[in-house]
Structures are given as structure tokens and as C-alpha cells.
VOROPA-964062 format. One record per residue: residue number from 1; z, y, x of N, C-alpha, C in turn. Coordinates in Angstrom, 2 decimals, always signed. Atoms other than C-alpha are relative to their C-alpha. Layout:
// VOROPA-964062
<site NUM,<Z,Y,X>,<Z,Y,X>,<Z,Y,X>>
...
//
This chain:
// VOROPA-964062
<site 1,<+0.23,-1.32,-0.16>,<+96.67,+88.71,+109.33>,<-1.05,+0.17,+1.07>>
<site 2,<+1.04,-0.28,-0.90>,<+94.24,+88.32,+112.17>,<-1.31,-0.14,-0.97>>
<site 3,<+1.14,+0.20,+0.83>,<+91.81,+86.90,+109.46>,<-0.07,+1.28,-0.80>>
<site 4,<+0.14,-1.17,+0.85>,<+92.28,+89.88,+107.34>,<-0.85,+1.15,+0.87>>
<site 5,<+0.64,-1.09,-0.65>,<+91.36,+92.22,+110.25>,<-1.29,-0.35,+0.27>>
<site 6,<+1.28,+0.30,-0.34>,<+88.17,+90.48,+111.05>,<-0.73,-0.02,-1.33>>
<site 7,<+0.80,-0.02,+1.15>,<+87.14,+90.12,+107.40>,<-0.15,+1.69,-0.14>>
<site 8,<+0.37,-1.18,+0.34>,<+87.73,+94.08,+107.27>,<-1.39,+0.44,+1.07>>
<site 9,<+1.13,-0.56,-1.21>,<+85.68,+94.74,+110.50>,<-1.25,-0.47,-0.58>>
<site 10,<+1.46,+0.65,+0.28>,<+82.75,+92.40,+109.17>,<-0.67,+0.93,-1.30>>
<site 11,<+0.18,-0.67,+1.20>,<+83.05,+94.49,+105.80>,<-0.52,+1.27,+0.40>>
<site 12,<+0.08,-1.42,-0.73>,<+83.03,+97.89,+107.74>,<-1.17,-0.13,+0.63>>
<site 13,<+1.23,-0.19,-0.48>,<+80.12,+96.90,+109.68>,<-1.22,-0.26,-0.82>>
<site 14,<+0.80,+0.13,+1.37>,<+78.06,+95.60,+106.47>,<-0.44,+1.61,-0.43>>
<site 15,<+0.33,-1.37,+0.72>,<+78.65,+98.72,+104.92>,<-0.61,+1.14,+0.74>>
<site 16,<+0.69,-0.95,-0.79>,<+77.85,+100.98,+107.58>,<-1.66,-0.27,+0.27>>
<site 17,<+1.51,+0.53,-0.41>,<+74.50,+98.99,+108.30>,<-0.76,+0.48,-1.33>>
<site 18,<+0.52,-0.35,+1.76>,<+73.70,+99.39,+104.10>,<-0.33,+1.64,+0.09>>
<site 19,<+0.34,-1.60,+0.14>,<+74.29,+103.08,+104.57>,<-1.01,+0.49,+0.90>>
<site 20,<+1.19,-0.49,-1.06>,<+72.13,+103.47,+107.63>,<-1.33,-0.34,-0.79>>
<site 21,<+1.57,+0.19,+0.51>,<+69.31,+101.80,+105.66>,<-0.31,+0.89,-1.17>>
<site 22,<+0.18,-0.77,+1.25>,<+70.11,+103.83,+102.37>,<-0.37,+1.21,+0.53>>
<site 23,<+0.22,-1.14,-0.42>,<+69.83,+106.80,+104.42>,<-1.50,+0.21,+0.44>>
<site 24,<+1.31,+0.04,-0.59>,<+66.42,+105.84,+105.98>,<-1.10,-0.54,-0.74>>
<site 25,<+1.05,+0.52,+1.04>,<+64.75,+103.98,+103.31>,<-0.17,+0.44,-1.21>>
<site 26,<+0.07,-0.33,+1.60>,<+65.92,+104.96,+99.72>,<+1.31,+0.56,+0.00>>
<site 27,<-1.34,-0.83,+0.17>,<+68.70,+107.59,+98.91>,<+0.67,-0.65,-1.29>>
<site 28,<-0.68,+0.61,+1.03>,<+69.44,+105.60,+95.62>,<+0.86,-1.30,+0.50>>
<site 29,<-0.85,+1.28,-0.30>,<+70.87,+102.62,+97.39>,<+1.30,+0.59,+0.28>>
<site 30,<-1.18,-0.55,-0.59>,<+73.48,+104.94,+98.89>,<+1.24,+0.08,-1.37>>
<site 31,<-0.38,+0.09,+0.91>,<+74.58,+105.11,+95.11>,<+0.86,-1.15,-0.29>>
<site 32,<-0.32,+1.67,+0.31>,<+75.14,+101.40,+94.96>,<+1.03,-0.38,+0.99>>
<site 33,<-0.82,+0.34,-0.95>,<+76.93,+101.28,+98.08>,<+1.39,+0.68,-0.22>>
<site 34,<-1.46,-0.73,+0.43>,<+79.52,+104.01,+97.14>,<+0.64,-0.44,-1.05>>
<site 35,<-0.55,+0.74,+0.96>,<+80.22,+102.22,+94.03>,<+0.53,-1.13,+0.57>>
<site 36,<-0.52,+1.30,-0.92>,<+80.72,+98.94,+96.28>,<+1.35,+0.46,+0.87>>
<site 37,<-1.37,-0.38,-0.92>,<+83.26,+100.96,+98.40>,<+1.04,+0.24,-1.08>>
<site 38,<-1.27,-0.22,+1.16>,<+85.06,+102.11,+95.40>,<+0.82,-1.20,-0.65>>
<site 39,<-0.25,+1.19,+0.81>,<+85.06,+98.88,+93.82>,<+1.15,-0.90,+1.00>>
<site 40,<-0.69,+1.03,-1.12>,<+86.44,+96.97,+97.23>,<+1.12,+0.71,+0.10>>
<site 41,<-1.34,-0.75,-0.03>,<+89.12,+99.71,+97.35>,<+1.08,-0.52,-1.26>>
<site 42,<-0.78,+0.59,+1.24>,<+90.40,+99.08,+93.65>,<+0.40,-1.30,+0.21>>
<site 43,<-0.42,+1.40,-0.40>,<+90.52,+95.30,+94.53>,<+1.03,-0.18,+1.25>>
<site 44,<-1.22,-0.09,-1.13>,<+92.49,+95.62,+97.82>,<+1.06,+0.44,-0.39>>
<site 45,<-1.25,-0.88,+0.23>,<+94.93,+98.11,+96.23>,<+0.74,-1.00,-0.98>>
<site 46,<-0.60,+0.85,+1.00>,<+95.31,+95.58,+93.23>,<+0.59,-1.30,+0.79>>
<site 47,<-0.49,+1.22,-0.47>,<+95.83,+92.57,+95.41>,<+0.95,+0.55,+0.74>>
<site 48,<-1.19,-0.40,-0.86>,<+98.19,+94.38,+97.65>,<+1.16,+0.22,-1.04>>
<site 49,<-1.08,-0.37,+1.19>,<+100.19,+95.71,+94.47>,<+0.55,-1.27,-0.28>>
<site 50,<-0.05,+1.48,+0.39>,<+100.09,+92.09,+93.30>,<+0.94,-0.91,+1.09>>
<site 51,<-0.39,+0.78,-0.87>,<+101.19,+90.58,+96.39>,<+1.71,+0.59,+0.31>>
<site 52,<-1.19,-0.60,-0.35>,<+104.25,+93.01,+96.70>,<+1.16,-0.63,-1.16>>
<site 53,<-0.68,+0.53,+0.94>,<+105.57,+91.67,+93.40>,<+0.49,-1.41,-0.05>>
<site 54,<-0.56,+1.55,-0.23>,<+105.71,+88.00,+94.14>,<+0.74,-0.19,+1.01>>
<site 55,<-0.91,+0.19,-0.83>,<+107.98,+88.63,+96.93>,<+1.57,-0.03,-0.45>>
<site 56,<-1.73,-0.25,+0.59>,<+111.14,+89.14,+94.64>,<+0.54,-1.56,-0.18>>
<site 57,<-0.75,+0.92,-0.19>,<+113.46,+86.50,+94.85>,<+0.07,-0.83,-1.56>>
<site 58,<-0.30,+0.50,+1.48>,<+113.75,+83.59,+92.01>,<+1.27,+0.15,-0.64>>
<site 59,<-1.24,-0.02,+0.62>,<+116.58,+83.82,+89.52>,<+0.56,-1.02,-0.12>>
<site 60,<-0.60,+1.42,-0.01>,<+118.74,+80.90,+89.78>,<+0.76,-0.02,-1.09>>
<site 61,<-0.61,+0.42,+1.03>,<+120.62,+79.46,+87.24>,<+1.48,+0.15,+0.45>>
<site 62,<-1.35,-0.14,-0.26>,<+124.21,+80.24,+87.48>,<+1.05,-1.33,-0.27>>
<site 63,<-0.75,+1.40,+0.02>,<+126.51,+77.35,+88.21>,<+1.49,+0.60,-0.71>>
<site 64,<-1.63,-0.34,+0.60>,<+130.12,+77.33,+86.24>,<+0.85,-1.18,+0.33>>
<site 65,<-0.94,+1.06,-0.42>,<+133.12,+75.28,+86.99>,<-0.43,-0.99,-0.49>>
<site 66,<+0.31,+1.21,+0.67>,<+131.91,+72.66,+84.56>,<-1.04,-0.91,+0.56>>
<site 67,<+1.02,+0.78,-0.58>,<+128.97,+71.84,+86.85>,<+0.47,-0.73,+1.36>>
<site 68,<-0.45,+0.70,-1.20>,<+131.04,+70.94,+89.85>,<+0.21,-1.43,+0.16>>
<site 69,<-0.08,+1.65,-0.28>,<+130.77,+67.55,+91.16>,<+1.82,-0.58,-0.09>>
<site 70,<-1.44,+0.39,-0.06>,<+134.83,+67.35,+91.67>,<+0.25,-0.03,-1.54>>
<site 71,<-0.59,-0.02,+1.48>,<+135.55,+68.62,+88.09>,<-0.65,-1.27,-0.79>>
<site 72,<+0.37,+1.14,+0.83>,<+133.00,+66.17,+86.52>,<+0.73,-1.08,+0.52>>
<site 73,<-0.47,+1.33,-0.02>,<+134.42,+63.23,+88.40>,<+1.53,-0.04,-0.54>>
<site 74,<-1.27,+0.07,+0.52>,<+137.88,+64.18,+87.26>,<-0.35,+0.05,-1.45>>
<site 75,<+0.04,+0.43,+1.57>,<+136.94,+64.45,+83.54>,<-0.40,-1.29,-0.21>>
<site 76,<+0.51,+1.38,+0.18>,<+135.22,+60.99,+83.98>,<+1.31,-0.88,+0.28>>
<site 77,<-1.33,+0.74,-0.23>,<+138.49,+59.54,+85.37>,<+1.26,+0.23,-0.99>>
<site 78,<-0.99,-0.03,+1.07>,<+140.52,+61.15,+82.73>,<-0.29,-0.38,-1.40>>
<site 79,<+0.52,+0.92,+1.29>,<+138.42,+59.56,+79.99>,<+0.34,-1.22,+0.07>>
<site 80,<-0.43,+1.34,-0.25>,<+139.22,+56.15,+81.28>,<+1.42,+0.05,-0.62>>
//
């Protein structure tokens, strides 16, 4: 969790710096930065949505009375 916050602040700092440079140097760079921000939001939303789906419990095989060890032992004894 802490790593995600640190990465978020680094990304915010870099994007703010690039935005500052785009305003002072060339306005066309701001379009590139805007597209980059939209792309990062899309990726983060997709990963967040994907991580929610993986938390579902795995479907376990239903056990029947035939699979119980006592019943298996009793069947083996009756076959003798």
C-alpha cells in the first residue's frame, strides 16, 4: 500500500513538471501529457477492476459420502 502511494506521488510530480514545461516551452506537449494522464487513468481503473474479480473464493469440489475415509475403509473391509 505504501509503495502504491509513493508511486502515485512520483507520477503526480512528474506530470506536474511536464505540464509546467509544456506551458512555458511548447503548448503542443500539453496534448501529449493529457493523453498520458487519460491512458494512466484507464490502466489504473482496469487493474483495479481486475483485482476485485480475483478475490472470489475458488469453487471447491463437493464431497460426497462415498469420499469419506470411514466409508472407504468399511467398503474395503466388506470386500474381503
